[in-house]
Phi, psi and omega in degrees: 000142180292151175284163179294141174300141183239153181262129171273178180301318179300318180295322178295319177298314178300323180297319178296315178300316180297321179297326177289318179298316180280332174297319176293335183295330179290320175296313180298318179295322179297324176293313187291322186287354172291335181239349184234143173293151186305312184293324175297319177298319177301313180300315178298320183295308184285326182292315180291324176296317180295318179296320179298314181289328177295316179296322179296315180298317181292317182289332180270001177077016178269150183275147174286135182304142181225153179120138184299317184300313183290325179286328171299318178295320179299318181292320177295316180293320179297326178292310187271346182250346181230294189304308183287304184294318178301313181299317180293316180293318182293320177295319179299325183282352170286348184234339179232167183290152181296323178299317179295321179298318181292326180289318177296324179294338181288359174281356183306317180301328178296313177295321183294316179301320180291313181296315181295326179299319185269351184237354180233163178263341186243011178230052181280163174303140166213162186302321181297319180291320179294317179295315183298311179296321177300317177296319179297318180293321177296320178301315178296320178298318179295321180293331174295316175067202182289342182298321182294316180290330183275338186270105181259010186263354180283120182297129181304321182296324178294318180290323176295325178298319178292323175292323176297323175298317181296320177296320179297317179298323181300313177296325180291319177305317181286313181298323185294341179301330186293342182293331178297324181284341180274001177058045175243122184295163183305319182292319179291324177293317179299318178297313182298314180299313184289328176294316179296321180296322178298315177298321180293325185280336182305304179296329178296316180293317180300318187277334190244310187269149170288150183292126176235112180273151179304329181293344180266003182258152176288164178297323181295318178294318178300316178297321180294317181294316181295316178295320176301318183286312187284315186263310183280357179233295184300302179294319183300319183283336171297315178293320181306307184287335174294313179294317182299320181295324184270320190258347179086175188290315183294315176299318179299320183296345181297339180300329181291337173285331180277335184303312179300327177297309181295323177300316180292320179296317178297320177297321180295317184284313186277319188256004180059031176284145183268134176281137180268161177302324179290339174295316180293318178298315180299315180297323179295316178297318177299317179299317176299321178298319177297320178295321181294316184290324178299320170083350186292326178295316178300319180298317181295319179294318181293327179289327181283332184292000000 
């Protein structure tokens, strides 16, 4: 049986950068949904990101992916990794806080470990992964703190939508591993996925959302959408597929545990929000969870024993 995929130093650095990019995306989306319907925001996000990556591919002399097989994979990935989870998260954020949405999204590793166990040969359950994910989930729960229990105003459907997004991401983490075997680089995969997502979202917006033109948006919202598309989507998915190819689905899903941490830190720096003691405790538990799932500390201890 194959060994578990492992994360190198570069992949861990990329994972931390990705957590910041996606942590910021919850804040940016919360700003944008004040003026835009959720599905329209999804279309703008993936469409602008796809256009950006297309221009990059053309200017760098790289070919656009071709072939029915690869584009079928792009459409499946675009559906479960963009269209469904983005739509659920953005709709959820019309009713609940962005921080809570990011925390609920942090349940993705739980779903991913389970999905990967039943659908892959090299990402089976093991004690370190179970302990690591458990610590991470406890850490996220600690970061929610008493606010979650005291707040009875959050609509259950909105919270379930965010959990549904996390489940969709879990399937995407596992499905996305196949792109490494297809010999398609991270940038081309990101372009293909986002282009397919754009095609999928066009009829959804036409049938469901009212038309919102960029000229009808404020400068703040436009900046939020552009930043969301260029950095939290185009750049983020290049890193995403780079990490996924090397580290596997379960390791990739760890980013969702880090996202609430980066979201809170960004809020502290940009919005002058105060960090609570349970935030620091939660971040510590999440860090321990990452160490457990990485497994290198356990290996070093076992070698010395």
